[in-house]
N, C-alpha and C positions, 0 to 999 in steps of 0.2 A: 484684409486679413483678419482672422478671428484672433482674440487674445489667447494666451497660453491656457489650454484646458487640460494639461497633463493630469492624469488620474493619480490620486494618492490614497484613496480609500474605497474605491468602487468595489462592492462585494461580488466579484465574478464567481467565487466558489459557492455562492448560494444558489446557483442556477444549474439545472440539469438539461436545459433546452437552449441551444445557442440562439434561436430566434427570439425567445423571451429575453435573453441577456442583451441581444442587440437592441431590442425595442426599449428596454429599461435604460441602457446607456445613452441611446439617442435622446430619449426624453429628458435625461439628466442634463446633457449638454445643451439641449434646446431651452431648458429652464434657465441656464446661465446666460444664454444669448439667443433672443428670439430670431435672429437672422440665421441661426444654424439650421439649415433646411435639408430636405432630401436631395434637392438639386446640388447644394454645396457638397454634401457627403458623397454623392455619386461621382462628382467631378474629382474630389480629393482621392477617392478610391480607384479612379481610372476607368469608371464605367462610361460608355458612350451614351447611355440613356438615363434620363433623370428618374425613370420609374423602376430602375433595377433594384434599388434598396427595398422599395415597397414589395417587389416581386419576391425577394428573399424572405421578408417578414411574413408574407402570405403563403409561403411554401411553393410558389410557382417556379422558383429558381433555386437550384442547389449552389453551394459554395465550393469552388475548386480550392485546393491548397493556396494557390497564388492569390485568388480573390479574397480568401479569408485573411491572409496576411495583409493585403492592402486595406481591408476594412478595419483590421485591428489598429493599423497605423493611423488611419483617418479618424478613428474614434479615440485616439490618444491613450490607448492602453499602455500601462507600464510593462516592463519585460516579463514579469511573472504572470501578470494578468493576460498578456498576449499569449504566453505559452499555454495557460489553462484554457483560454478560448479556442486555440487551434486544436487542442486535444478534444475539447467538447464537440467541435465541428466534426472531427473524425469519428467520435463515438456515435453521434446522432445519425451520421450518414453511413456507418459501417454496414457492410453487406453480410458479414458472417459473425457468429458468436465469438470466434477466436479474435477477430478484430475488435469487437466491443470490449472483450476482457482486457486486451492489450491497452487500449486507450483509457479504459476505466481505471486500470491499475496505475497508469501514469498520473491520472487526476488525483487518485487517493494519495499517491506519494507526495503531491504538492499541498495537501491539506494540513500539513504540519502535525503529523502524528507525534505525540510527545514521547520521547525516548530517553532512557537513562543509559549513558555510555559506560560500559563495564571495562575498567582499566585492566591491563595484563596481570597486575598483582591480585586481581579478584577472579582469575580464571578457574580457581578451585570450585567455583559454583558449578562448573560443567563436568565435574568428576563423576557425578551420578545423574542418570537420566531423570530420576524422580525429583531432583531439586527444581528444575524448570516446571515440571508438571505440578508440584505442590504450590509453587509460587503463583501459577495461573489459577489453580483451584481456589486459592485464597480470595480471588476476585468476587466469587459468588458463594463461597463456603468459608467464611471467616472462622478462625480457630483461636481459642483461648488456652485451654488445657487438655481438650479431648483429642490427643494425638492419635489415639486408636481409631476413632471415627473418621478422622481426616485421611489416615492411611488406607482405610477400607474403601474410600471413594476412588482410589486409583485402581487401574487394571493393567498389570497385576498389582495386588495389594502390597503395601509396604508396612512393616512392623512399626508399632508406636515409638519404640526407642530410636529408630532411624529417622522417623518423621520429626521427632523433637530435636534430634541432633542437626537435621537439615535446616529447620527453622531458626535455630540458634546461630548456625553458620550464616544464614542469609541476613539475620539481624545484625550480626557482627560486620558483614560486608556492606550493610546499609541499603540493601535492596528490598527488605521488608522492615516494618517497625510495628510496635504495639500502639494502638490508639488509646484514648482516654479510659476506655473500659477494659483494657488489657488484651484486646484481640489483635492477632497478627494481621497486618494489611500490607498491600504492595505500596512501595514508595513511588513507583512509576508504572504505567500500564505496559510499556514495551521496553525491552532491554536490547541493546545492540553492543557489539564488541569494538574495542579501540584497536585499529591497525589491521593488518592483513589476516589475523586469525590463524597463525601458524603454531599455536600452543598445542602440546600433546594432550592437554586436558580437553581442548576443543575437538581434536581428532577422536579421542576416546568417547566423547559425547556423541559424535556422529556415528561411530561404530555401534554404540549401545542403542541408539534410536533406529539404526538400520536393522539390528537384531530384533527389536520390537516390531518393526514392520514385517519381517518374515513371520514372526509368531502370530501377528494379527490375522494372517490367512486362516489360521485354525481357531484363534481366540474370539474373533468378532464375526458376526453375520455379514454376509455380502452387502446387505442394504445399508450398513453403517460405515462402510469403508469404500475406498476407491483405489484399486491397484491396477496399473496398466503399464505396458512396456511398448517401446518403439525402437526399431533398428532402421537407420536411414543413411544414405550417402550424402555428404555435404562438402562444400568448399570451405576454405578458411574464413571467407567473408560470411558465408551462411552460418558458420559456427558462432561467430560473434553476434549475429542477429538473433540466433536461438538463445544464446546466453542472456541477451537483453530481454527477450520475451520471458525467460524463466524469472529474471529479476522482477519484471512487471507483475508476474503471477504472485510472487511473494509479497510485493507491495499491495496488490489487490486484496489478498487475504488479511494483511495487516489492517488495511482500511476497513474491511468488514468487522474485524475484531474491535477496532477503535469506535465504531459507530453502533455496534450491537448493544442494546440495552436489556436483552432478554436471554443472556447466556446461561447455559446450564450444563456445559460439558467442556472438556479440554481435548483438543485434537493436536496431533503432530503431523506436520507436512515435511516430507523428505522428497527431494528431487535429485536424481542422479543423472548426470550427463557426462559421458566420458568416451574416449576413443576405444575402438575394438580392433584397430589396425595400427601398425607402426606409422608414425608420422615422419616421413623422410624429408630432409632439407631439400629445397628446390635448387636445381642446378643453375 
C-alpha cells in the first residue's frame, strides 16, 4: 500500500489541457514515492492494461466520464480538484462550441472570482441603470472630479450632476472608494446580491436594461452587439438544464471579465428565458 498522498495544494486550475495535468500530477506523486508507477496507477484506476495511462497521456486513448473519475480517485485529487479535472476533460474532448462554452463556464466559476455581496439594504444601487455602468467604467477610466467626461463615456450619456450623485451614493454604500490621490475606484471587481433578489429595485434595474437592449437595435451597429431569439418546445427537465446552461454562460462571461487585462468598454448581458404557454399542473 502506498502512503496517504491526498492532495492539499496541487494547482489543477493552472492547466488547460487535462493530459498535461495528469502528467504533472503523476510526476508529483512519483517524486514522493518511486514505487508509484504506471502499472500501479492503471490497476488503481481499473484498467486491464498497464499501458493504458501512457496511451491517455500520448493522446492514443480518450477518457470516458467513468474512466476520468477513476483516474481522479487514483491520483488522490481532492473534491474540488476532482470536479475541475472532470470539467477540463469534458472541455478538451467537447465536440461542439456549445459544449466547450458550457464546461469552460463551469471551470471559470470554480476559479474563485472575487465578489462583493450586496446586502438588501443596499439595493438602491440598482435604482438607475447607469450606477452599474459607471462602476464598471471606473475600472479602466478612473474619475476624480471630471464627472462630465465620465458621463460622456456612457451610451446614452449621463449628465455630470447625476454622475456625481451616483458616485457619492456608491461611496456611501461602500462599493467604490477614493484612492490616495482622490480617484474613485472599485472596492471589488464583481458584485452579487444577497438572497433571492426579489427587490423592486432589482426588477426596475432589469426593466431599464431591457429597455436599453431594445434601443441598442438602433443605437449601436450590428457588429458591436449580439441580439438573437429562440422559440422552442421543452419538458420540465429540459427547462432546468437550459437554466443551468444560462447560468454557466453568465459565469463564463464573468470569468472573461476577471481575467481580461486590456478592457476598454462596458457591456451589458441580458438573457430572457420564459414560458409562452400556460403551464398546467400534471394530473
